[in-house]
N, C-alpha and C positions, 0 to 999 in steps of 0.2 A: 504494500500501499504505500502511494507517496504521501511524503511528510512535508507538511508545511510549517515554518516557524512563525508565530506571532510575535511581534515586538509589541513595546508600550507595556504599561501598569495600571492597575486598578487599585486606587489608593483606598477608599471605602465604599460603603454601600451607598454613598449619595453621589459618588462619581460618576457623571453623565457617561462615561466610556463604559460602564459596567453593563449598560442594556447594550450598547453598540457590539461589545466583545461577546456577548451572550448570542446575539444573532449572528455573529461572524462564525463561532464556533457550531452553531448550529447548521448555517448554510453549506460550511464547508465539509464539517464531518458527514452530514447526509448525503453529501456528493462524491463521498469516498475518498477524501482527505484525511489522514492522520495527523496529529497536531502536536507540536512542541510547544511548550510554555504556553498551555491554554489559560493559567492562573494569571500570567503576568508578572511572576514571582522569580524568576530565573536571571541571575546576575552575568553581565557579558563584561569581561575584562580583555586587556590587550593579549593577556597569556591564553585565553581561552576562545577567543572570538573565531580562530580559522577553524577550530575542531566544531563549532558550532554550526558554521557555514559548511562545514562537508557533512554533517548528520543529517541536514534539510535537503528538501527538492524545488523548495521554492520559500518565499519570503512574502508576508503581510505585515504593514506598518500601520497602526490604528490610528485614529485623531488624537490631538492632544500632544503633538510632537514635542519632546524633552531635548536638552542638548545632547544625552547619550543616543536618544533615536536618530538624530540628524548624523552622529558620528557613524552608527551603525549603517544607515541608509547610504551614506556618501562613499563609506568603506566598499559596499558592494558594488557601488558604481564605479570606484576605482578598480576594484578587481574585474569586471567587465572591461575597461580600458585597457588594462594590462594582460590580457588573454588570460587571466588566473584559471587553471584546468579544474579546481575545485567549485567553479562557478559555472561552467560549461551547461547551458541548457537550462537553469535555473531562474525562473522569472520572480520578478519583485512588482508588488503592488502597495502603492501608498493611499491608503483611505484618507481623502482630504476633505472630509465633509463640513468640518471646522474650520477649514482654509490655514491652518496650522503649518502646513507644508508648503505654501506658496511661496513664503520666502526662500526656500531653498531652490525652487525651480527659478525663481526670479535671479538668484545670483548665479546658477549654472547658465542660465540664459545671457546674464552680463558679461560671464567668462567666454561663453560661445562667440558673443559679438567681438570680443576682443583678441579672440583666435586662440585662447589656450586650452580649450575644452571643444574640440573638434566634433562631437556628438551632440545630437539632440537628447537632453536629459530624460525628455517624455516618453523617447523611444525605449529606454531601459529601465527607467523607475516609473511604471504605469502609473497613472492618475486615475482614482476611483472617486466619484463623488457619493455613492451610495455602495451600501452593503451589499444590494442584490447585482451590482456590477464586478465584484470581485472575482467571483468564480470564474465567469466569462473571461474576463482578462486573463487568468492564469492559465485556462485551458486552451484559449487562442494562441498566448504566447509559447506555451509547451507543444504545440503542433506545430506552430510557424517558424518558432525559433527565434533568437533574438537578433536584431540587424547586425552586421559586420561593422567591428568599430574603425575600420581603415586602416589597421596597423599590420604589419608583417614582422616576423622575427628574422633578424640576419645577422644575429650573431651566436657565439657559444653561452652558454649558460653560466661562466664564470669561473674563477680560480679558487684560491683557498685564501682562508682568514689568514694576516700576518699583523705584525705589531712592533711599531718604532717608537721608542721613549719619547715623550714629548721633551724639547729643550728646556734647559735650567731657566731660561729668562721667558718661558710661557707663562703670561698672566692669566690665563682662562681660556677655555675653547667656547667658540660661537657657532651655535648649528645654522646654518641658512638652510631654511625650506623654501623651495622655488621651483620654476618648471624645468623639465628636461625636454620641451618641445618646443618652447619660443624660439623663433629664429629671426627676428624681427632686429635689425643691427643696432638700436639705441638701447634695447633692452639686453642684448649682450655684452655691450659695452659697459653698461651699468652693472652687470655681474661681473666684469673680470674686474672693475675698479673696486667693486666692494671687495672682492679677493685678495686685492693688493693691498687694500686700506687696513684689512684685517691683518694681515702679516708685517705691515710695517709698524703697527699699533702692538706688536707682538702677542697677538689672539692667535690660537688655533683655529682652523675652520673645518668643520664637520659638515657633512652634506650627504646627500641620499645615494653619492656614487655613480652618477649618472654621467655619461661622456657627453652628450648631446645637450642643445639649448644652454639657458642660463646657467643650469648647474655645473655643467660643463666647463663654462667660462668662469664662474666662481673658483673653481678647483685651479683653473690653468693660472689666475689671476694670482692666488696664493702661491701656488706652485712657483712660477717665475719671481717671485719677490722674496723667494726663500723663506715661506712658511710653512708650518707642520698642517698638515692636511688629513683628517680621517673622514671614512664613510662607511656606509653600510647599504649593501642591496640584497636583492633576493635572486635565486636562478632564473626565474621565468621574466623577470624586467630587466636583467641583465642582457637576455637574449634580444630584446627590444632596443636598449639604448647603449650597451656595451660599457666599458669599464674606462674612467678618465685615466690618463698617465701621471705618474707623479705622487700618488697617494702614498702617504706616511703609513698610514696604519688602516687597515680593511677587515671589516667584520662581515662575512656571509652570513646570512640568516635565512631560515627556511621560508618565512612569509613576512608580510609588511608590517604585521604588529609587532613581532620580535625585533624586526628592524628599527621600528619606531623607539623600542624600549631602550636598544642600545645607545641611539643617537641621543634621547633624553638624558640618559645615565651618564654620558661623557661630555654633557654639556653644562656650561655655566652660565649661558644666557642664549636667546633665540632671536632669529630675524627672521619675519615674514614677508618675503620678497615676493614679487609678480610670480604668478603660478595657477595651476588649474586647480582639479577636484582633488588631486592628492596633497596639494598645500592645504586646501581647505580641511581635508580629513586631519592633516597634522597640527592644524591650529586647534580644532576641535578638540583633540586628543589633549593638548596642553591645557586649555582650558578646563576640561574634566578633571585633570589631575590636580589643578589649583583648588577646582571645589570641594574635590575630595579631601583635601590637605595632604595628598602625597608628599612623601618627603623628598622624592627624587624630584619634585620642582621647589623645594623650598629655596627661597631666597635666589630664584631665577627668573630674572626678567625677559619679558617678550616685548619686543618691538615690531609693529607692523609699518613697513613702507607703504604709505598709501600713495604710489608714484601718479603721477597725471601721465596720462596717455596722449599719444599725438593728437588725437580726436578730442581732447580737453576733459575725457571721463577721468574720474578718480580710481585706480584701479581697484582698492578693497573698500570702497565705500558701502556697496550691498552686504559684504561679510561683516563688516562693524557695525552695520544697522540691524543685521541678525543676532549678533553676540549680545548688543547692548539691552537685548531683551531679558539675559540671563546673568551677565558678567559685570563685576564694578568696575569703576573707573581705573582703580590701581591694579588690575589684572592683566592689563597690556597698556602701552604706550604707543601713540599713532605719531609717525613723522612724516612730512612732505618731502622732504630733500635728501638726495643720497648723502651730502656730505654731514646731515644730522645722525646718520645712524650710528656710527663708531663713537662720537662723543656722546650719544645717549646711552650707548651700552655702557661706557667706561662710568658717566654718572651713575647709572643705576647699580652699578657693581661696586662702587665705591673705589675705583680704581684711580 
């Protein structure tokens, strides 16, 4: 029997989602689906989310989207984008009857317009407005399959982990979350400049170890300036993006969640540079950890570079709008100029 995983939680007997969840359970179970997380009480963490994905054949997200729900949904979308074998043929439906998922769609539409998300998110995160639409969307998607994402694997799955000690004068590692697909010259130049500035300021630079796009340029800028650079990646993404040259340390991980864990663990601060759905996923993970009081994020600042695109749009304004619903002003800092990033990181770290 096919298994569908329900996201979302039911807080108490007065929660309006209780009735919606009950109707979903009946609708899906009566039509032959087995159900995971029917009570809405299973906890998803970075260490177990990939296993939960493997266990399920489809995913349904209920109304009342939380920060954690947004993270799980965007994680599945990133999995589709990166050709994760564990998501092959597994559809996802967002029940948006209360419009709590609309801001996520609008953010992904914005990134699509800027060119960092090449797919229409609604083709992968299927939107339902009523409970009785969910089953039909799941069955149609299972029968027809999901659209091709337009990417091809063109490399090997990657080498082995290696470690080079950080230099004695390293004042901290800054993790740069950014796009490995943007090829606009001005964005690439900004990435190279940031990598160089970090190295010149004696910051180590940690990235997702992609060779292409902004990510590759951040690494190149740091390496050419003599900086220490660390990175983590996973086999199926390395097949898409390759590995950059010059990394000081590399941590090969089995999935994108354990990849994020070591990047967070080995960093003292984080910069959210222009990126796509993967960068949104990483920012949400940081904010969830801050909300949870996770010690791995204690004293670690997050700086969002809200760069102005050539068309006049601020890159991360829709993401900032989404986050302000849940996040306090002191949980991240927004800068609008490239030359503000490193001084802001220094100030927040007390360096």
